[in-house]
C-alpha positions in Angstrom: 0.0 0.0 0.0 1.3 3.5 -0.8 1.8 6.0 1.9 -1.2 8.1 0.6 -3.3 4.9 0.6 -2.3 4.0 4.1 -3.1 7.6 5.4 -6.6 7.3 3.8 -7.1 3.9 5.4 -6.1 5.2 8.8 -8.2 8.4 8.4 -11.4 6.5 7.7 -11.3 3.0 9.4 -15.0 3.0 10.1 -18.0 2.3 8.0 -21.7 1.6 8.3 -22.4 -0.9 5.5 -25.1 -2.7 7.4 -28.5 -1.0 6.7 -30.1 -3.0 9.5 -31.5 -1.2 12.4 -34.1 -2.2 15.0 -36.3 -0.5 17.5 -35.8 -1.6 21.1 -39.1 -1.1 22.8 -37.6 -1.9 26.3 -34.9 0.8 26.1 -36.9 3.1 23.8 -34.5 3.8 20.9 -32.9 2.5 17.7 -30.0 0.0 17.6 -27.6 -0.2 14.6 -24.1 -1.4 13.8 -20.9 0.0 12.4 -17.4 -1.4 11.8 -13.9 -0.2 12.7 -11.7 -2.4 10.5 -12.7 -5.9 11.7 -14.5 -4.9 14.9 -18.3 -4.7 14.9 -19.5 -1.8 17.0 -23.0 -1.7 18.4 -24.8 1.7 18.7 -28.0 2.7 20.4 -29.8 6.0 19.8 -32.1 7.0 22.6 -35.6 8.3 21.7 -34.7 11.6 23.3 -31.9 12.1 20.7 -34.2 11.2 17.9 -36.7 13.7 19.2 -34.0 16.4 19.2 -33.2 15.6 15.6 -36.8 15.6 14.5 -39.1 17.2 17.1 -42.2 16.8 14.9 -41.8 13.0 14.6 -43.9 10.6 16.6 -42.1 8.8 19.4 -43.4 5.4 18.6 -41.5 2.6 16.8 -42.5 3.7 13.3 -41.7 7.4 14.0 -38.3 6.5 15.6 -37.3 4.2 12.7 -38.4 6.8 10.1 -36.4 9.6 11.9 -33.4 7.3 12.0 -33.7 6.4 8.3 -34.1 10.0 7.1 -31.2 11.2 9.3 -28.9 8.2 9.0 -25.9 10.0 7.7 -26.0 12.6 10.5 -26.5 9.8 13.1 -23.7 7.7 11.8 -21.4 10.8 11.8 -22.3 11.5 15.5 -21.9 7.8 16.3 -18.4 7.8 14.9 -17.5 10.9 16.8 -18.7 9.3 20.1 -16.9 6.1 19.3 -13.6 8.0 18.4 -13.9 10.0 21.6 -14.6 7.1 23.9 -12.7 4.2 22.4 -9.9 4.3 25.0 -10.9 0.9 26.3 -10.4 -1.6 23.6 -13.0 -4.0 25.0 -16.0 -1.5 24.7 -18.0 -2.3 21.6 -21.3 -0.7 22.4 -22.2 3.0 22.6 -25.3 4.9 23.5 -26.1 8.2 21.7 -28.1 10.6 23.8 -29.6 14.0 23.1 -26.5 15.7 24.4 -24.5 14.1 21.5 -26.5 16.0 18.9 
């Protein structure tokens, strides 16, 4: 790999290729997954964060999933920032996004 290619790989080691997401009725939010090289990272977006993104959306399962789908790029960018900020412990592979993250 060239030096430029290596820098680009190091700059963007994350991705969110899995379009799957699910509503967690017990915790009230949407769960989704991303990857940092070979590690799968689980993310959870609380309903409060989704309400902050889209205050007019309903807070039920359909409304939360729709808000997530419409704002997926923004949510994934915030998720990566939270992960980058908090990944000091190499054994943590689950992150919760709250309204204060947005």
